[in-house]
C-alpha positions as CSV (number, residue, x, y, z in Angstrom):
1,X,-33.9,66.0,279.4
2,X,-31.8,67.2,282.3
3,X,-28.7,69.1,281.2
4,X,-26.5,67.6,283.9
5,X,-27.3,63.9,283.0
6,X,-24.6,63.5,280.3
7,X,-21.9,64.9,282.7
8,X,-22.9,62.7,285.5
9,X,-23.0,59.7,283.1
10,X,-19.5,60.6,281.9
11,X,-18.3,61.0,285.5
12,X,-19.7,57.6,286.4
13,X,-18.0,56.0,283.4
14,X,-14.7,57.6,284.2
15,X,-14.9,56.6,287.8
16,X,-15.7,53.0,286.8
17,X,-12.7,53.0,284.5
18,X,-10.5,54.3,287.4
19,X,-11.8,51.6,289.7
20,X,-11.2,48.9,287.1
21,X,-7.7,50.3,286.6
22,X,-6.9,50.2,290.3
23,X,-8.2,46.6,290.7
24,X,-6.6,45.1,287.7
25,X,-3.2,46.8,287.3
26,X,0.0,45.8,289.0
27,X,2.1,48.7,288.0
28,X,2.2,51.4,290.7
29,X,2.2,54.3,288.1
30,X,-0.8,52.9,286.3
31,X,-2.6,52.5,289.7
32,X,-1.6,56.1,290.5
33,X,-3.1,57.3,287.2
34,X,-6.3,55.4,287.8
35,X,-6.7,57.1,291.2
36,X,-6.2,60.5,289.5
37,X,-8.9,59.5,287.0
38,X,-11.3,58.7,289.8
39,X,-10.5,62.1,291.5
40,X,-11.1,63.9,288.2
41,X,-14.4,62.1,287.6
42,X,-15.6,63.3,291.1
43,X,-14.5,66.8,290.1
44,X,-16.6,66.6,287.0
45,X,-19.7,65.6,289.0
46,X,-19.1,68.4,291.5
47,X,-18.9,71.0,288.8
48,X,-21.9,69.6,286.9
49,X,-24.1,69.7,290.0
50,X,-22.9,73.1,291.1
51,X,-23.8,74.4,287.6
52,X,-27.2,72.9,287.8
53,X,-28.0,74.4,291.2
54,X,-26.3,77.7,290.5
55,X,-24.0,77.4,293.6
56,X,-20.3,77.8,294.0
57,X,-20.0,75.0,296.5
58,X,-19.0,72.4,293.8
59,X,-16.2,74.6,292.5
60,X,-14.9,75.1,296.0
61,X,-14.8,71.3,296.5
62,X,-13.0,70.9,293.2
63,X,-10.4,73.4,294.3
64,X,-9.8,71.4,297.5
65,X,-9.7,68.1,295.7
66,X,-7.2,69.4,293.2
67,X,-5.0,70.7,296.1
68,X,-5.1,67.3,297.7
69,X,-4.4,65.6,294.3
70,X,-1.4,67.9,293.8
71,X,0.0,66.9,297.2
72,X,-0.7,63.3,296.5
73,X,1.2,63.5,293.2
74,X,4.2,65.0,294.9
75,X,4.4,62.5,297.7
76,X,3.2,59.5,295.6
77,X,5.7,60.0,292.8
78,X,8.5,60.5,295.2
79,X,7.7,57.2,296.9
80,X,7.4,55.4,293.6
81,X,10.8,56.8,292.4
82,X,12.4,55.8,295.7
83,X,10.9,52.3,295.5
84,X,12.0,52.0,291.9
85,X,15.6,52.9,292.8
86,X,15.8,50.2,295.4
87,X,13.8,47.4,293.8
88,X,14.2,48.2,290.1
89,X,10.5,47.6,289.6
90,X,7.1,49.4,290.0
91,X,5.2,46.2,290.4
92,X,3.0,46.4,293.5
93,X,3.5,42.7,294.2
94,X,7.2,43.3,294.8
95,X,6.3,45.8,297.5
96,X,5.3,43.1,300.0
97,X,9.1,42.5,300.4
98,X,9.4,45.9,302.0
99,X,7.7,44.7,305.2
100,X,9.9,45.2,308.3
């Protein structure tokens, strides 16, 4: 049995849960958490394949993905807090009222 298979299976499961969360949730914070779950599942796959092939490319990709995720968290949470202050809700259906 290939040693990377359980990690790739777990990564696929986590990614699927993230996609389901994005498609079914209406709360912006839960959608945001589902996107982070999808990013982390991709990181797990990167590290698993990098370990299998003995290369550092996967760890470098993970570093860049984590840097982008950190920037996304900073900007995304700031937007969510600003929208919550004006609309008193984090429901994404209420965001359609923000159209100019």
